C-alpha positions as CSV (number, residue, x, y, z in Angstrom):
1,M,0.0,0.0,0.0
2,D,1.3,3.4,-1.0
3,P,1.9,5.9,1.9
4,P,-0.7,8.6,2.3
5,Q,0.1,11.8,0.4
6,K,0.9,14.8,2.5
7,R,-1.5,17.6,2.5
8,N,-0.7,20.4,0.1
9,A,2.0,18.3,-1.6
10,N,1.3,20.2,-4.8
11,V,2.2,23.5,-3.2
12,R,5.5,25.3,-2.9
13,L,6.3,28.3,-0.7
14,L,8.0,31.0,-2.9
15,A,8.2,33.9,-0.5
16,C,6.7,35.3,2.7
17,L,6.3,38.7,4.2
18,L,5.9,38.2,7.9
19,S,4.8,40.8,10.4
20,D,6.7,41.0,13.7
21,E,3.5,42.1,15.3
22,Q,1.9,38.7,15.1
23,D,-1.1,39.6,17.3
24,T,-2.1,42.8,15.5
25,E,-0.9,42.7,11.8
26,D,-1.5,40.5,8.8
27,S,1.3,38.5,7.1
28,D,1.5,37.6,3.4
29,Y,2.6,34.6,1.4
30,R,3.4,33.7,-2.2
31,F,2.9,30.1,-3.4
32,L,3.3,28.0,-6.6
33,V,0.5,25.5,-7.0
34,D,0.6,22.5,-9.4
35,G,3.8,23.9,-10.8
36,Q,2.0,26.5,-12.8
37,H,-0.2,28.8,-10.8
38,I,1.0,31.6,-8.6
39,K,-1.3,32.2,-5.6
40,Y,-1.1,34.7,-2.7
41,M,-2.4,34.3,0.8
42,T,-2.9,36.8,3.6
43,T,-3.1,35.5,7.1
44,A,-4.9,37.3,9.9
45,P,-3.2,38.0,13.3
46,G,-3.0,34.8,15.3
47,A,-3.8,32.5,12.4
48,F,-1.2,30.0,13.6
49,R,-1.8,30.4,17.3
50,G,0.9,28.6,19.2
51,N,2.9,27.8,16.1
52,E,4.1,31.2,15.0
53,E,7.7,30.1,15.0
54,D,6.9,27.6,12.2
55,R,4.9,29.9,9.9
56,N,7.7,30.4,7.4
57,F,9.0,26.8,7.6
58,E,7.5,25.0,4.5
59,P,7.8,21.4,5.8
60,I,5.5,22.3,8.7
61,L,3.5,25.2,7.3
62,L,2.0,23.4,4.3
63,P,1.2,19.9,5.6
64,D,0.5,20.7,9.2
65,L,-0.5,24.4,9.8
66,L,-2.6,25.1,6.7
67,P,-5.7,23.2,5.6
68,Q,-5.8,21.8,2.0
69,F,-5.6,24.6,-0.6
70,P,-9.1,25.2,-2.1
71,P,-9.5,24.3,-5.8
72,G,-10.4,27.0,-8.4
73,D,-8.8,29.8,-10.3
74,W,-8.5,32.2,-7.4
75,N,-5.2,34.0,-6.9
76,H,-5.6,35.5,-3.4
77,A,-6.8,33.8,-0.3
78,H,-7.4,34.9,3.3
79,V,-6.7,32.6,6.3
80,A,-7.7,33.1,9.9
81,W,-7.8,31.1,13.2
82,D,-10.9,29.0,13.7
83,P,-11.8,28.6,17.4
84,E,-14.1,25.6,16.6
85,T,-11.4,23.5,14.8
86,Q,-8.6,25.1,16.8
87,G,-6.6,25.6,13.6
88,A,-6.2,27.9,10.6
89,V,-8.9,27.9,7.9
90,F,-9.4,29.5,4.5
91,V,-12.1,32.1,5.0
92,K,-12.2,33.6,1.5
93,T,-10.7,33.2,-1.9
94,E,-10.9,35.8,-4.7
95,T,-9.4,36.9,-7.9
96,V,-7.7,40.2,-7.7
97,E,-5.5,42.3,-10.0
98,H,-2.1,42.7,-8.3
99,P,-0.1,45.7,-9.4
100,G,2.6,45.2,-12.0
101,L,4.9,47.1,-14.2
102,T,3.2,49.2,-16.9
103,E,6.0,50.9,-18.9
104,L,7.4,48.1,-21.0
105,W,10.0,49.0,-23.6
106,H,11.9,45.8,-24.5
107,P,10.4,43.4,-27.1
108,T,11.1,40.2,-25.1
109,T,9.1,39.0,-22.1
110,F,10.0,35.8,-20.2
111,N,7.8,33.6,-18.2
112,E,9.1,33.4,-14.6
113,L,8.2,29.7,-14.4
114,D,10.4,28.8,-17.3
115,F,13.6,29.6,-15.3
116,T,15.6,27.1,-13.2
117,R,17.1,28.7,-10.2
118,L,20.7,28.1,-9.4
119,D,21.2,30.5,-6.6
120,R,19.4,33.2,-4.6
121,P,21.7,35.9,-3.4
122,R,18.6,37.9,-2.3
123,Q,15.0,36.9,-2.0
124,R,14.1,38.8,-5.2
125,V,17.4,38.3,-7.1
126,H,17.9,34.9,-8.6
127,I,20.8,33.4,-10.7
128,S,19.0,31.1,-13.1
129,T,19.1,29.3,-16.4
130,H,16.5,29.4,-19.2
131,P,15.9,27.2,-22.2
132,K,16.5,30.2,-24.6
133,F,20.1,30.5,-23.5
134,N,22.1,27.6,-24.8
135,G,24.6,25.7,-22.8
136,G,22.9,26.5,-19.5
137,K,24.3,30.0,-19.5
138,P,23.2,31.7,-16.2
139,V,21.3,35.0,-16.2
140,C,20.2,37.3,-13.5
141,V,16.5,37.5,-12.7
142,K,15.4,40.5,-10.6
143,F,11.7,40.9,-9.6
144,A,9.2,42.3,-7.1
145,V,6.0,40.7,-5.9
146,W,4.7,42.8,-3.0
147,P,2.9,46.0,-3.9
148,W,5.3,48.3,-2.2
149,E,8.2,46.8,-4.2
150,I,6.8,47.4,-7.6
151,G,7.8,51.1,-7.8
152,Y,11.5,50.2,-7.2
153,I,11.6,47.6,-9.9
154,E,9.7,49.8,-12.3
155,A,12.2,52.6,-11.7
156,E,15.2,50.3,-12.3
157,T,13.6,48.9,-15.5
158,E,13.3,52.4,-16.8
159,S,16.9,53.1,-15.9
160,Y,18.0,50.2,-18.0
161,Q,16.2,51.8,-20.9
162,W,18.3,54.9,-20.5
163,I,21.6,53.0,-20.6
164,Y,20.6,50.3,-23.1
165,D,23.4,49.3,-25.4
166,S,25.8,51.7,-23.6
167,G,27.9,49.0,-21.9
168,I,27.6,50.8,-18.6
169,G,25.6,48.0,-16.9
170,P,24.7,44.4,-17.5
171,K,23.0,43.7,-20.8
172,F,19.2,43.9,-20.4
173,L,17.6,40.8,-21.9
174,G,13.9,41.3,-21.3
175,H,10.9,41.8,-19.0
176,L,9.7,39.1,-16.6
177,A,6.1,38.0,-16.4
178,E,4.5,36.2,-13.4
179,G,3.6,33.0,-15.1
180,R,2.2,32.9,-18.6
181,D,0.4,36.1,-19.6
182,G,0.7,37.3,-16.0
183,R,1.5,40.7,-14.7
184,I,5.0,42.0,-15.3
185,I,7.1,41.9,-12.1
186,G,10.7,42.3,-13.1
187,F,13.4,41.9,-15.6
188,V,16.3,39.7,-16.8
189,T,19.9,40.8,-17.4
190,E,23.1,39.0,-18.2
191,W,25.0,37.6,-15.3
192,V,28.4,39.4,-15.0
193,Q,30.6,36.3,-14.6
194,D,34.2,36.1,-13.4
195,A,33.9,39.5,-11.8
196,R,34.9,41.0,-8.4
197,S,33.7,43.8,-6.3
198,T,35.8,47.0,-6.4
199,G,37.9,48.7,-3.7
200,P,40.0,51.8,-3.3
201,E,42.6,50.5,-5.8
202,D,40.0,50.7,-8.5
203,L,39.2,54.4,-8.0
204,E,40.4,55.7,-11.4
205,A,38.6,52.9,-13.3
206,C,35.4,53.5,-11.4
207,K,35.7,57.2,-12.1
208,K,35.8,56.5,-15.8
209,A,32.8,54.2,-15.6
210,L,30.8,56.7,-13.5
211,S,31.8,59.5,-15.9
212,R,30.3,57.5,-18.8
213,L,27.0,57.4,-16.9
214,H,27.2,61.1,-16.0
215,K,27.7,62.0,-19.7
216,L,24.2,60.8,-20.2
217,G,23.0,63.1,-17.5
218,I,22.3,60.2,-15.2
219,K,23.1,60.0,-11.5
220,H,23.5,56.5,-10.2
221,G,22.2,57.3,-6.7
222,D,23.8,54.4,-4.8
223,I,27.6,54.3,-5.5
224,N,28.6,51.9,-2.8
225,R,31.6,49.7,-3.7
226,F,29.4,46.6,-4.2
227,N,27.6,48.3,-7.1
228,F,30.8,48.4,-9.2
229,F,32.3,45.2,-10.6
230,V,35.6,44.5,-12.4
231,R,35.2,42.1,-15.3
232,D,38.0,40.6,-17.3
233,G,40.5,42.2,-15.1
234,H,39.8,45.8,-16.1
235,E,36.3,46.5,-17.3
236,I,34.0,48.2,-14.8
237,V,30.3,47.3,-14.8
238,L,27.7,49.2,-12.7
239,V,24.7,47.4,-11.2
240,D,21.6,48.3,-9.2
241,F,20.0,51.3,-10.9
242,E,16.8,51.5,-8.9
243,S,17.9,54.9,-7.4
244,A,19.1,56.3,-10.7
245,K,17.9,59.8,-11.7
246,R,18.0,61.4,-15.2
247,D,18.4,65.0,-16.3
248,C,20.6,65.8,-13.3
249,S,22.4,69.1,-13.0
250,P,26.2,69.3,-13.3
251,E,26.3,70.1,-9.6
252,E,24.4,66.9,-8.7
253,L,26.7,64.8,-10.9
254,Q,29.9,66.3,-9.5
255,E,28.7,65.8,-6.0
256,E,28.3,62.1,-6.7
257,M,31.7,61.9,-8.4
258,D,33.3,63.6,-5.4
259,A,31.8,61.1,-3.0
260,L,33.1,58.1,-5.0
261,K,36.5,57.9,-3.2
262,S,35.1,57.7,0.3
263,K,32.4,55.1,-0.9
264,L,35.1,52.8,-2.3
265,E,37.2,53.1,0.9
266,S,34.2,52.5,3.2
267,M,34.1,49.2,5.1
268,D,30.4,49.4,5.4
269,F,28.8,46.2,4.2
270,R,25.6,47.8,3.1
271,G,24.8,46.2,-0.3
272,G,27.5,43.6,0.4
273,V,25.9,40.6,-1.3
274,H,26.6,39.4,-4.8
275,R,24.2,41.2,-7.1
276,C,23.8,39.8,-10.6
277,T,27.4,38.7,-10.5
278,E,29.5,35.7,-9.6
């Protein structure tokens, strides 16, 4: 006899946004169901009474804390504590239009579910492969799923349009859709391989790279040393353009250039994870 199947065995936890105020604020989850449907869930305060420490631990959350996911084409569910059953229950399912990017400028759009993740340096930055890129060549996938993140990813997407084909940043490969024909939630760029972060010894090279950006009237906005990479031993590539600003005054651009030396010398680890690079 085959062993009984675990509850919600067809569900994967993709991300969660948990409130520290478990008794007063909602928490949010993002799931993949049946390998093809992205679904969201909001849990009311106290939904996992007595089990709060396990609410982001998939091996306990899905088979033990949550009831079976309801069938249907809904994309957002609400869960609360049921005093009668002494457990969490689905109290409502609905179909809602989650916010996504609206200003699309590149002709290519990728389906998020067609990528195979190799690494996750940040929750919303993945190093992945895609069937379109032969030989398993990795690419960088950057995305946003929660409403408050969309503005940041939209700003960075627009910034990549400003520098497209300039060689200043990683090559922009296309937009990213949440599933097939879903909302646009991010973008795909080349993965800057065999690169290293910069330091004080790279000041002159970084100045030249930043100057190229400034000649376009663009201020980077976040010139910490982890946003410059040295590729092939000498080429500087800038990353993370979500704070970039266009049509800046010469004074603004000079102020950023003047700050570069101290930024490269800083031992602050802000931004100190590998971002779209090896």
